[in-house]
C-alpha positions in Angstrom: -48.5 54.1 -66.2 -51.7 55.0 -64.4 -53.5 57.9 -66.0 -53.4 61.5 -64.8 -57.2 61.5 -64.5 -56.9 58.6 -62.1 -54.1 60.1 -60.1 -55.9 63.5 -59.5 -58.8 61.6 -57.8 -56.4 61.2 -54.9 -55.7 64.9 -54.7 -57.5 67.2 -52.2 -57.4 70.8 -51.2 -56.3 71.5 -47.7 -58.7 72.8 -45.0 -59.4 76.5 -45.9 -62.4 77.8 -44.2 -65.2 80.1 -45.3 -64.4 83.3 -43.5 -60.7 83.0 -44.0 -61.1 82.9 -47.7 -63.5 84.9 -49.9 -66.6 83.3 -51.1 -65.3 83.4 -54.7 -62.0 81.7 -53.8 -63.7 79.1 -51.6 -66.2 78.1 -54.3 -63.5 78.1 -57.0 -61.6 75.4 -55.1 -64.7 73.2 -54.7 -65.7 73.6 -58.4 -62.2 72.7 -59.6 -61.8 69.6 -57.4 -65.3 68.4 -58.2 -64.5 68.7 -61.9 -61.4 66.6 -61.4 -63.1 64.0 -59.2 -60.9 65.0 -56.3 -62.1 66.6 -53.1 -62.1 70.1 -51.6 -62.1 70.6 -47.8 -64.6 73.1 -46.4 -62.3 74.0 -43.4 -64.0 74.6 -40.0 -66.2 77.5 -41.1 -69.3 75.7 -42.1 -70.8 75.9 -45.6 -73.7 77.8 -47.1 -76.5 75.2 -47.9 -77.1 76.9 -51.3 -73.8 75.2 -52.4 -75.2 71.7 -51.9 -77.4 72.1 -55.0 -75.5 71.9 -58.4 -75.5 75.0 -60.6 -77.5 75.1 -63.8 -74.3 74.6 -65.9 -73.5 71.5 -63.9 -70.8 72.9 -61.7 -70.8 71.6 -58.1 -69.8 74.1 -55.4 -70.2 71.6 -52.6 -67.0 70.7 -50.6 -66.8 66.9 -50.6 -64.9 67.0 -47.3 -66.6 68.7 -44.4 -64.4 69.5 -41.4 -65.4 69.1 -37.7 -63.1 71.2 -35.6 -63.2 72.1 -31.9 -65.3 75.2 -32.6 -68.0 73.2 -34.4 -68.9 76.2 -36.5 -71.9 75.4 -38.7 -71.8 71.7 -38.0 -75.4 70.7 -38.4 -77.1 67.5 -39.5 -77.8 69.0 -43.0 -74.1 69.9 -43.3 -73.0 66.4 -42.3 -75.2 64.5 -44.7 -73.9 66.6 -47.6 -70.4 65.2 -47.5 -68.3 62.3 -48.9 -65.8 62.6 -46.1 -66.0 64.0 -42.6 -62.7 65.2 -41.1 -62.1 65.6 -37.4 -59.4 68.3 -37.1 -57.5 67.3 -33.9 -54.9 70.1 -34.5 -53.6 72.4 -37.2 -50.3 71.5 -38.9 -48.9 75.1 -38.9 -49.8 75.7 -35.2 -50.3 72.5 -33.3 -51.9 72.9 -29.9 -54.0 75.9 -30.9 -57.5 76.2 -32.4 -58.5 78.2 -35.4 -58.7 82.0 -35.2 -60.8 84.5 -37.2 -60.5 88.2 -36.2 -63.7 90.2 -35.6 -63.1 92.4 -38.6 -63.5 89.3 -40.9 -66.7 88.1 -39.2 -69.0 89.8 -41.7 -72.8 89.2 -41.3 -72.8 86.4 -44.0 -69.9 84.6 -42.2 -71.6 84.9 -38.8 -74.8 83.5 -40.3 -73.1 80.4 -41.6 -71.0 80.0 -38.4 -73.9 80.7 -36.0 -72.1 83.6 -34.3 -72.2 87.4 -33.9 -71.0 89.7 -36.7 -67.9 91.7 -35.8 -67.0 89.5 -32.8 -63.8 87.5 -33.2 -64.0 83.7 -33.2 -61.5 81.4 -31.5 -61.8 77.6 -31.6 -60.8 76.0 -28.3 -57.4 74.3 -28.4 -59.0 70.9 -27.5 -62.2 69.3 -28.6 -64.2 69.4 -25.4 -65.7 66.0 -26.1 -62.2 64.4 -26.7 -59.9 63.8 -23.7 -58.9 60.3 -24.5 -58.6 57.9 -27.5 -62.0 56.4 -26.4 -63.6 59.9 -26.7 -62.2 60.2 -30.2 -63.6 56.8 -31.1 -67.0 58.1 -29.8 -66.9 61.1 -32.1 -65.9 58.9 -35.0 -68.9 56.8 -34.2 -71.2 59.9 -33.8 -70.2 61.1 -37.3 -70.6 57.8 -38.9 -74.1 57.7 -37.5 -74.7 61.2 -38.9 -73.7 60.1 -42.4 -73.3 56.4 -43.0 -72.0 56.8 -46.5 -69.1 59.2 -45.6 -65.5 58.2 -44.7 -64.4 59.5 -41.3 -61.0 61.2 -41.4 -58.8 62.3 -38.5 -56.3 65.1 -39.0 -53.1 64.8 -36.9 -50.0 66.9 -36.7 -46.5 65.7 -37.7 -44.7 65.3 -34.4 -42.5 62.8 -32.5 -44.8 60.0 -31.4 -47.5 60.6 -34.0 -47.2 57.0 -35.0 -48.5 55.8 -31.6 -51.4 58.3 -31.9 -52.1 57.1 -35.4 -52.3 53.5 -34.2 -54.9 54.5 -31.6 -56.9 56.4 -34.2 -56.9 53.4 -36.5 -58.2 51.2 -33.6 -60.8 53.9 -33.0 -62.2 53.0 -36.5 -61.1 56.0 -38.4 -61.2 55.4 -42.2 -58.6 58.0 -43.1 -55.6 59.4 -41.1 -54.1 62.7 -42.2 -50.5 63.7 -41.2 -50.2 67.4 -41.5 -46.8 69.2 -41.7 -45.7 72.5 -40.2 -45.3 74.3 -43.5 -48.1 75.9 -45.6 -51.1 78.0 -45.0 -51.8 79.5 -41.6 -54.8 81.6 -42.3 -55.3 84.6 -40.0 -53.1 83.3 -37.2 -50.9 85.7 -35.2 -47.1 85.3 -35.5 -46.9 83.9 -32.0 -48.9 80.9 -33.2 -46.9 80.0 -36.2 -43.2 80.5 -35.2 -41.1 77.5 -34.3 -43.9 75.0 -34.3 -44.5 71.6 -35.9 -42.4 69.2 -37.9 -42.1 68.4 -41.6 -44.7 66.0 -43.0 -42.0 63.6 -44.1 -41.0 62.8 -40.5 -44.6 62.3 -39.2 -45.7 60.4 -42.3 -42.8 57.9 -42.2 -43.4 57.3 -38.5 -47.2 56.8 -38.9 -46.8 54.5 -41.9 -44.2 52.3 -40.2 -46.0 52.1 -36.9 -49.3 51.2 -38.5 -47.5 48.4 -40.4 -45.7 47.1 -37.4 -48.9 46.9 -35.5 -50.9 45.2 -38.3 -53.2 48.2 -38.8 -52.0 49.7 -42.1 -54.5 47.9 -44.2 -57.5 49.4 -42.2 -56.8 53.0 -43.0 -56.1 55.3 -45.9 -53.0 57.5 -45.1 -52.9 61.1 -46.3 -50.5 63.9 -45.9 -50.3 67.7 -46.5 -48.1 70.6 -45.7 -47.1 72.6 -48.7 -47.0 69.9 -51.4 -46.3 71.8 -54.5 -45.0 69.5 -57.3 -45.2 66.0 -58.7 -41.9 65.2 -57.0 -43.5 66.1 -53.6 -46.4 63.7 -54.3 -44.0 60.9 -55.3 -41.9 61.4 -52.2 -45.1 61.3 -50.1 -46.2 58.1 -51.8 -42.8 56.5 -51.3 -43.0 57.3 -47.6 -46.4 55.8 -47.2 -49.1 58.3 -48.3 -52.0 57.3 -50.5 -53.8 60.6 -50.8 -52.4 64.1 -51.0 -53.5 67.6 -49.8 -52.7 70.9 -51.5 -53.5 74.3 -50.0 -50.9 77.0 -50.7 -50.3 76.1 -54.3 -54.0 76.2 -55.4 -54.3 79.6 -53.7 -51.3 80.9 -55.7 -52.9 79.5 -58.8 -56.0 81.5 -58.0 -54.0 84.7 -57.7 -52.6 84.8 -54.1 -49.5 87.0 -54.0 -48.4 86.0 -50.5 -49.0 89.4 -48.9 -49.2 87.8 -45.5 -52.2 90.0 -44.6 -54.9 87.3 -44.3 -55.8 88.5 -40.8 -56.2 92.1 -41.8 -59.0 91.6 -44.4 -56.9 93.7 -46.8 -56.0 91.0 -49.4 -55.3 93.0 -52.6 -56.3 90.2 -54.9 -59.6 89.2 -53.3 -58.5 85.7 -52.2 -58.4 86.0 -48.4 -60.9 88.8 -47.7 -64.6 89.3 -47.1 -64.5 93.0 -48.1 -67.0 93.3 -51.0 -64.8 95.9 -52.8 -61.6 93.8 -52.6 -63.5 90.6 -53.6 -64.2 92.3 -56.9 -60.4 92.1 -57.6 -60.5 88.3 -57.6 -59.4 87.0 -61.0 -59.1 83.3 -60.3 -60.8 80.6 -62.3 -61.5 76.9 -61.4 -59.9 75.9 -64.7 -56.6 77.3 -63.5 -56.7 74.8 -60.6 -57.8 72.0 -62.9 -54.8 72.7 -65.2 -52.4 72.9 -62.3 -53.5 69.6 -60.8 -53.3 67.8 -64.1 -49.8 69.1 -64.7 -48.8 67.8 -61.2 -50.3 64.4 -62.0 -48.4 64.3 -65.3 -45.2 65.0 -63.5 -46.1 62.2 -61.1 -46.5 59.9 -64.1 -43.1 60.8 -65.4 -41.4 59.9 -62.1 -43.4 56.7 -62.0 -42.2 55.7 -65.4 -38.6 56.4 -64.5 -38.9 54.3 -61.3 -40.7 51.5 -63.1 -44.1 51.7 -61.3 -47.3 51.2 -63.3 -49.7 52.3 -60.5 -49.6 54.6 -57.6 -50.5 51.8 -55.2 -47.3 49.9 -56.2 -45.3 52.9 -55.1 -46.8 53.3 -51.6 -44.1 52.8 -48.9 -41.4 51.8 -51.3 -38.6 53.5 -49.5 -36.1 51.1 -51.0 -36.0 53.2 -54.2 -34.9 56.3 -52.1 -31.3 57.0 -51.2 -29.4 59.8 -49.5 -27.6 61.9 -52.1 -23.8 62.0 -52.2 -23.9 65.8 -52.0 -25.8 65.5 -48.7 -23.4 63.0 -47.3 -20.5 65.3 -48.1 -22.1 68.3 -46.4 -20.5 69.2 -43.0 -23.9 69.3 -41.3 -26.2 67.1 -43.4 -23.6 64.4 -43.4 -24.1 63.8 -39.7 -27.8 63.0 -40.1 -28.9 59.3 -39.8 -31.9 58.8 -42.1 -32.0 55.1 -41.8 -35.2 55.1 -39.6 -36.9 57.4 -42.1 -36.2 54.9 -44.9 -36.9 51.7 -42.9 -39.3 49.4 -44.7 -41.3 46.9 -42.5 -42.7 43.7 -44.0 -46.4 43.5 -44.6 -49.4 45.2 -46.3 -48.5 48.8 -47.3 -51.9 50.1 -48.5 -55.5 50.3 -47.4 -57.3 46.9 -48.0 -60.0 46.3 -45.4 -62.9 48.7 -44.5 -63.4 49.5 -40.8 -66.4 47.9 -39.1 -68.3 50.8 -37.5 -71.1 48.4 -36.4 -73.8 50.8 -37.5 -76.1 47.9 -38.5 -76.1 46.8 -34.8 -77.2 50.2 -33.5 -80.6 50.9 -31.8 -81.5 53.2 -34.7 -81.0 50.5 -37.4 -82.6 47.7 -35.4 -85.5 49.5 -33.7 -86.0 53.2 -34.3 -85.7 53.6 -38.0 -87.9 50.6 -38.9 -90.6 52.0 -36.7 -90.7 55.4 -38.3 -89.2 55.0 -41.8 -92.6 55.0 -43.6 -93.7 58.1 -41.6 -90.5 60.0 -42.5 -90.9 59.2 -46.2 -94.5 60.3 -46.2 -93.9 63.3 -43.9 -96.5 62.0 -41.4 -96.5 62.0 -37.6 -95.2 58.9 -35.8 -94.8 58.0 -32.2 -93.1 55.0 -30.6 -91.8 53.8 -27.2 -88.3 52.3 -26.9 -86.3 50.8 -24.0 -82.7 52.0 -23.9 -79.6 51.2 -21.9 -76.1 52.7 -21.7 -74.7 50.5 -24.3 -77.0 52.1 -26.9 -74.9 55.0 -28.1 -75.9 57.9 -30.4 -79.6 57.1 -30.3 -81.7 59.0 -32.8 -78.8 60.2 -35.0 -79.2 57.8 -38.0 -83.0 58.5 -38.0 -82.3 62.2 -38.0 -79.9 61.9 -40.9 -82.7 60.3 -43.0 -84.8 63.4 -42.3 -82.0 65.8 -43.3 -81.3 63.9 -46.5 -85.0 64.0 -47.5 -86.1 67.4 -46.2 -82.9 69.5 -46.0 -82.1 72.1 -43.4 -85.8 72.8 -42.8 -86.5 69.3 -41.5 -90.1 68.4 -40.6 -92.6 70.3 -38.5 -92.0 70.2 -34.8 -92.9 67.0 -33.0 -93.5 65.0 -36.2 -91.4 62.1 -35.0 -91.8 61.5 -31.3 -89.6 58.9 -29.6 -90.2 58.0 -26.0 -87.3 56.3 -24.3 -87.2 54.6 -20.9 -83.9 53.6 -19.2 -80.4 54.9 -19.0 -79.1 56.2 -22.4 -75.4 55.9 -23.4 -73.1 58.5 -24.9 -74.3 61.1 -27.4 -78.0 60.7 -26.9 -79.8 62.7 -29.6 -76.6 63.9 -31.3 -77.2 66.1 -34.4 -81.0 65.5 -34.2 -82.8 67.8 -36.8 -86.0 69.7 -36.7 -89.1 67.5 -36.5 -87.7 65.0 -34.0 -88.6 65.0 -30.3 -86.7 62.6 -28.0 -88.3 62.2 -24.6 -86.1 60.2 -22.1 -87.6 59.0 -18.9 -84.4 58.1 -17.0 -80.9 59.5 -17.3 -78.0 59.7 -19.8 -74.2 59.6 -20.1 -72.1 62.4 -21.6 -72.7 64.4 -24.8 -76.5 64.6 -24.7 -77.7 66.8 -27.6 -74.2 67.2 -29.2 -74.6 69.3 -32.3 -78.4 69.4 -31.8 -79.7 70.7 -35.2 -83.3 71.8 -34.6 -84.8 68.8 -32.7 -86.1 68.7 -29.2 -84.7 66.7 -26.2 -86.5 66.2 -22.9 -84.7 64.3 -20.1 -87.0 63.6 -17.1 -86.5 61.8 -13.8 -88.5 58.6 -13.5 -91.9 59.1 -11.7 -90.7 56.8 -8.9 -87.7 59.0 -8.2 -88.1 60.3 -4.6 -85.2 62.7 -4.3 -85.2 66.4 -5.3 -84.4 66.5 -9.0 -82.5 69.8 -8.8 -79.9 68.1 -6.6 -79.6 65.0 -8.8 -77.2 64.7 -11.7 -79.3 63.4 -14.6 -77.0 63.9 -17.6 -73.2 63.8 -18.0 -70.6 66.2 -19.2 -70.3 68.2 -22.4 -74.1 68.3 -23.1 -75.2 70.3 -26.1 -71.6 70.9 -27.3 -71.8 72.7 -30.7 -75.6 72.7 -30.7 -77.0 75.0 -33.4 -80.8 75.0 -33.1 -83.7 73.4 -31.2 -85.0 73.1 -27.6 -84.0 71.1 -24.5 -85.4 70.6 -21.0 -83.3 68.8 -18.4 -85.1 67.8 -15.2 -82.0 67.7 -13.0 -78.3 68.8 -13.0 -75.9 68.4 -15.8 -72.1 67.8 -15.6 -69.2 70.0 -16.7 -68.9 72.1 -19.9 -72.6 72.5 -20.4 -73.6 74.2 -23.7 -70.1 74.8 -24.9 -70.2 76.6 -28.3 -74.0 76.6 -28.2 -75.0 78.8 -31.1 -78.8 78.7 -31.1 -80.4 76.2 -28.8 -82.8 77.3 -26.0 -82.3 75.0 -23.0 -83.5 74.9 -19.4 -81.5 72.9 -16.8 -81.7 72.7 -13.0 -77.9 73.1 -12.3 -74.6 72.6 -14.1 -70.9 71.9 -13.3 -67.8 73.8 -14.1 -67.1 75.7 -17.4 -70.7 76.2 -18.4 -71.5 78.2 -21.5 -67.9 78.4 -22.7 -67.4 79.9 -26.1 -71.2 80.2 -26.5 -72.2 82.4 -29.5 -76.0 82.2 -29.5 -79.2 80.7 -28.0 -80.7 81.0 -24.5 -79.7 79.0 -21.4 -81.8 79.1 -18.3 -80.2 77.6 -15.2 -82.6 77.0 -12.3 -79.8 76.1 -9.7 -76.1 76.1 -8.9 -73.4 76.6 -11.5 -69.7 75.6 -11.2 -66.6 77.7 -11.6 -65.4 79.5 -14.8 -68.9 80.1 -16.1 -69.1 82.2 -19.4 -65.4 81.9 -20.4 -65.0 83.0 -24.0 -68.8 83.6 -24.3 -69.3 86.0 -27.2 -73.0 85.6 -28.0 -76.3 84.4 -26.7 -77.8 85.0 -23.2 -77.8 83.0 -20.0 -80.3 83.5 -17.2 -79.0 82.1 -13.9 -81.2 81.8 -10.7 -79.0 83.1 -7.9 -79.9 85.1 -4.8 -76.2 86.0 -4.2 -74.8 87.9 -7.2 -71.4 88.4 -5.6 -70.9 84.7 -5.0 -72.0 83.9 -8.5 -69.7 86.5 -9.9 -66.7 84.8 -8.2 -67.6 81.7 -10.2 -67.6 83.5 -13.6 -65.0 84.4 -16.1 -65.9 88.1 -16.4 -63.5 89.0 -19.3 -66.2 89.0 -22.0 -69.5 89.1 -20.1 -71.5 91.5 -17.9 -74.4 91.0 -15.5 -77.8 92.6 -15.6 -81.1 92.3 -13.7 -84.3 91.2 -15.5 -86.2 94.4 -16.0 -87.7 94.3 -19.5 -91.2 92.9 -19.4 -91.0 91.1 -22.7 -87.8 89.4 -21.6 -89.2 88.4 -18.3 -92.2 86.9 -20.1 -89.8 85.0 -22.5 -87.9 83.4 -19.5 -91.2 82.6 -17.8 -92.5 80.8 -20.9 -89.3 78.7 -21.0 -89.8 77.8 -17.3 -93.5 77.0 -17.9 -92.6 74.7 -20.8 -90.0 73.0 -18.7 -92.5 72.4 -15.9 -95.1 71.0 -18.3 -92.7 68.7 -20.1 -90.8 67.4 -17.1 -93.1 67.8 -14.1 -90.3 69.7 -12.4 -91.1 70.6 -8.8 -88.4 73.3 -8.9 -90.0 75.0 -11.9 -93.5 74.7 -10.5 -92.4 76.4 -7.2 -90.8 79.3 -9.2 -93.9 79.8 -11.3 -96.1 79.9 -8.1 -93.9 82.8 -6.9 -92.9 84.2 -10.2 -92.6 87.9 -9.3 -90.2 87.2 -6.6 -88.4 84.5 -8.6 -87.9 86.9 -11.6 -85.9 89.3 -9.3 -83.4 86.6 -8.4 -82.4 85.8 -12.1 -79.1 87.2 -13.2 -78.9 87.9 -16.9 -75.4 87.1 -18.3 -74.8 88.8 -21.6 -71.5 89.2 -23.6 -70.4 92.9 -23.8 -69.8 93.0 -27.6 -72.9 91.0 -28.3 -75.0 93.5 -26.3 -73.3 96.4 -28.2 -74.1 94.8 -31.5 -77.8 94.1 -30.6 -78.3 97.7 -29.4 -76.7 99.1 -32.6 -78.9 96.9 -34.8 -82.0 98.1 -33.0 -81.0 101.7 -33.2 -80.5 101.4 -37.0 -83.8 99.6 -37.4 -85.6 102.3 -35.5 -84.0 104.8 -37.8 -85.6 103.1 -40.8 -83.0 100.6 -42.0 -84.0 97.1 -43.1 -82.8 94.2 -40.9 -80.0 93.3 -43.4 -78.8 96.9 -43.7 -79.0 97.5 -40.0 -76.8 94.4 -39.3 -74.3 95.5 -41.9 -74.1 99.1 -40.5 -73.7 97.7 -36.9 -70.9 95.4 -38.1 -69.0 98.2 -39.8 -69.4 100.5 -36.7 -68.4 97.7 -34.3 -65.3 96.6 -36.3 -64.2 100.2 -36.7 -64.1 100.6 -32.9 -62.3 97.3 -32.5 -59.5 98.4 -34.9 -59.1 101.8 -33.3 -56.4 102.4 -30.6 -57.9 102.4 -27.1 -57.3 106.2 -26.5 -59.3 106.9 -29.7 -62.2 104.6 -29.1 -64.4 107.2 -27.3 -64.1 109.6 -30.2 -64.8 106.7 -32.7 -68.0 105.8 -30.9 -69.1 109.5 -31.0 -68.5 109.6 -34.8 
């Protein structure tokens, strides 16, 4: 029978994010799974780059699976290249239809730093990915991520539900390498009770449907099928394998092995055993050890071997999808309620290939990066020297610049190269995801226009989109880039010589961008960076915005207010001279790089123009900034001032409304 050492390589830890778990627990999971040859999942909270370098004793704290969820927390080029598998979380098994949630009292400064957000301000991932509204959009994100890390498998996490087989078939056609079917049971992190009651289905139902549907459509050999949802024992693994799974995720059990006592207080930051808390004092109580997880996983694998021996299987692959060895127990048939269940569809066994055989063709070798861009600048990247090239582009060229950017991230890490080292001048109409995940050191100058997702996940690079010189219309009235531009962008600059579509700068956490008008839902869930809008904005501006600042040119504040979601934001006039100068410099840079007539006119009458800018700033973000400045003025260091402000802010958040005034005074 296949060895335990071989079997555990198919084991994974479920997605448990940094922020939900303590640093010690999160790292223990990664160390244990790396020792076993399995994989740990970072969850959607990003990962500290220090963990990408092995420790002196040889331990590896890097999570082999990096998750990309709707919040895009910490999803940078450097994060993506340090993965063996990239997982798109379409939904969470325990609460399908909702995004991840992290209460403000758990967003400590070090968590906020990794996630690109504001300490003390709660984080909510949107229920949908804003770049996925169809199976074609999902295929695009799969392609984006494959460009960002050519050696990683691309995984898509789905929730067990009726009809998941049809969805899985679409995902397989979208060239995913791995499909995860996640059950309703298991970890729920810091979710409120309303999110986790009466939702989801057992993994057994979704797994059986997905496996059978893929087989019936001739797609099963293209993908690896995985399941999770409170797998605890070797018997659970064997059942999952017989129903069609090839890889297996564990979450609750490893946490219990690390010391979790199921207090159900993850959201309160009061975990008494230091597993699900960021509180430094409570983290000292953590007694878990990676060896405990190693032992547990090996025991599970040995139990799997015992079942395999009893069933007559020599390898795990032989067992995949063999529902013919399962039968309904006589005890169940005799039960007054269970006896009425018809499990024949669950146990149906189609004819055909039952396991992964053929790798997906992502067509990376045919991309503009591999055929034109990278050959032109490869030597310069390796030497760290400047390079400049001109490239013609059309809308069938997707994800331009991303493969080249990944080479910079692999070689130079998060720091990248000095600004403008690699300068790429494009002419034409770019396709989807132009400049996605481009790191520091790359500048993409497009003379033309582009489709959706420009600058998705921008990671320090610079993007300039300029109307052609022969363009005769007013650029500020012309839509020059599509929807969902700069979604999840983390760092860098961008200058857009025209209007952008809907959902501009959603979840921007650090990019400074100038644009001449945007559609609906601008700056949703934004947590950092600066956005200057030199024109009209659509409705629902600033919804869920918890950080960063937007400066919107508008002569009618009341009309603009009617377009905004005012729940978390407030308006101010530009009065601070330093801030006025900062906005002016951004507009000057925009004018110089794009030849924008709108920007030039504003600069010619700057004193009057500055009066028409409305500063949009989140309320909690402003409170945090003021508190930090007060403490720095009192003599505290930057780090101590941030920690003090965090503690003061979360104390107010946790205090009943009638006592908040007194709490602020204290």
